[in-house]
N, C-alpha and C positions, 0 to 999 in steps of 0.2 A: 522753696526747695531749689537747689542749684540746677541749672539746665544741663541735660545730658543728651548727647547725640544718640539717635536711633541706632546707628552703627558707627564703627570706628571711622572717623573722617581723616583724610590725609590733607595736611596743609603744608604748603611750601611758601616760605617767606624770603623775599629777596631784599636784603638790607637789614642790618642789625642795630640801627639807631633807635631812638625812643619809640617810634611807631612800630618798627619791626620787632623790637625786643618785647614790647607789651603784647603784641599780637601772638608771638610765638609762645610766651609764657602762659597767656590765658588759654590758648588752644590746647596746650599740653595739660593744664590743670583741669580742663573739661574732658580729657580723655582722648584727644586727637593724636595722631602720629604726625609730629611736626619736624620739618627740616628747615633750618635757617642757614642761608648763604650770606656771608659777610666778608668783604675784602680786607678792611683795615683792622677791625676789632669790634667786639660787641660794645654797643654804646654809641658807635658812629661818631660823627663830628661833634655832637653835643658833649660827649665825654672826652674824646681824644684831643680835640683842637679848639673847642668853642666854650661851652658853658662851664665845665669843670675847671680847665686851666685859666680861663679869663676871670672867673670869680675868685680863684685863688690868687691871681695876679693883683686884683683889686684889693684883696685882704692884705697882701704883702705891701702894696703901696700905702695902704692906710696905716700899717704898722710903722713904716718909715716916716710918715707924716706925724704920727703920734710921738715918736722919739724926738723928732725935730722940734715939736711944740711943747715938749715936756717941761722945759724951763718956765714957760708961761704959767704952769700949774705949781711951780715951786719945786719941781724935781730936776735936779741938776747933775750932770755927769762931768767928771774931771779926771784927767790923768796928770802925772807929774813929768814936767819937762826936764831937760838936762840940768837946768839950774835949780831944780827942785820946786819951781813955781807951778801952781795949778794951771793946766791948759784945758780948755773945753774941746773935746774931740769933735771932729767933723763927721756928720752922718753920711755914709756912702752906701751905694747899692751895688752888690755884685750880681749883675743881671744874668751872667752865665750860670751862676749857682742857683739863682731864682728860677730860671727857665728849666734847669735840670730837675729841680724839685717839682715844678709844675707838671712836667711830662711824666715823672715817676708816679705822682698822685693820680694822674689821668689813667695811666696804664694799670695801676693797682685797682682802680674802680672798674675798669673794663674787665679785668680778670674776675672780680667779684661778681659782676653781672653774668659773665660766662659760666661761672660755677653754679649760679642760681638756675640758669637754663638747663645745664647738664643734670642737676639734681631733679629737675622737673621732668626729665626724659626727652628734652629737645636734642635732636641730632644737629650738630653745628659743623658746617663745612666752611673752611677758610679758603676763600677764592672768589672768582667771578661767577656770575650767573647770567643767563639769557633765556628769554622766553622762546619756546618752540611750539606754538599753538596755544590754545586756551587752557590746557591742563597739563602742560609739560614744561619742566625747567631743566636746562642743560647747565651743568656745573663744571668749572675749570679750576685747575690749581697751577702752581708754578709762579714764576715771576716774569714780568715783561713779555717779550715775544716768545718766551718758552712756555707760556700757559698753553695747556692742551685740554680738550674736552675729555673728561674721564668718567663722568657719571651723569645720570639723569634721574629725575624723580617725576612721577605722575601724581597729580594731586587733585582733590575735589575743589580745593580753593587755593588760588594763588594770591599772595599779598605782595604788592610792589611798594616798598618803602625805602627808596634809594636816596632820599634826602637831597641836600644841596651841595654845591661846590662854589668856590670863589669865581666871580665874574671876571673874565680876562678882557681888558680893553686893548684894542688893536693899537691905540696910540700910546699905551703905557704898559707894555708887557712886563710882567714881574721877572726880575733877574735874581731875586733872593738876597740882594745886597743893598740896592738903593730903592728899588720898587718891590714891595712885598705884598703878598696876600696875607689874610689873617692867619693862615696855617704856617706861614714862614716867619712870622714875628718871633716865634719861640726859638729861632736859631740865632737871634741877636745876642752878642756877648757883652755889649755895653749900651747904656742909655743914649739914644741919639740926641744931638744938640737940638734939632728941630724935627718934629714928626708931623707930617701932613696926613690926616685921615680923610679919605674920600668916602663919604657915606655916613649918614647920621642916624642909622637904625640902631638897634640894641647893641650889636657887636661893635660898630664904629664908636658909639658913645662910650662903651665900656673901656675900649682901648685908649680913647682920648682922655678919659678921666684917670685911668691908671697911670699912663705915662706922664701926664701933667704932675701927678702926685710924686712920681719917681724923679722929677726934676727936669724933664724935657719941655722945651717950648712946643706947644701943640696948636695946630690950626685944624679946625674941623670944618670940612666942606659939605654942605647939604644942598641938594637940588630942590628941596621942599621949603615950605614956609616956616618950619620949626624943626628942632631936634626931636628925634623919636616920632616921625610922622604918623606912625600907626597907632600911637597911644593918645590918651585923653589930652586935649589941648592945654587945659589948666595945669595938669601934672607935667607935661612937656615944658611948659613955660617956666615952671619952678626949676627943673633940671637945667634948662638953658641959662637961667639967672645964676645958678650955682657955678656952672662952667665959666661964665663971664667973670664972676667974682674971683674965681680961682686962677684966672689968667688965660 
């Protein structure tokens, strides 16, 4: 039999990423009164700037590679030049259009997750939250310095699931043009000639793979002994060999 609370529990969740989303949904399904506070959008970085858009970028890069290699399979594309002779078209990538589509897909999935929570009875507050003691959460809305404390919730259980943010190096502060965090990559409107990726974890490896397939020269910098240092060594070695063969 499903678990049921002896009385209605009050749960406040700070952060709407995968952890916070699942906690809020499960709590509501078990009969609790749930309040979720999220700054950017339900789904967090995983949906808005990391997993969903990066996987979509990889799929797009794979499609570009498939088109470029289609001739090897006997599938050829030709257009007619001015002299009527067949000309093989060049495969190009409109990165601005690609990134616009990625962000649209991410936002749509975020809205889908938000709708699921709303149907389950979760109260969603768009804004910032801060703890005020062991059982109280202060919530703020507005933008930038105009954020003001407007409400509070007292809960039996507080779930803090605020996720991660890009690490900012003092020697290489992001400017959104030449030095970028993973969240800023989606603002590029053309494939860079040479992309240096610092960090060989999952996110770094995904961007390195995708941008190499899109035509950029890529250098992947790792401080560990292998790509994907947190994964199985044999599997990581296979990935590293694939990267090297791909350039």
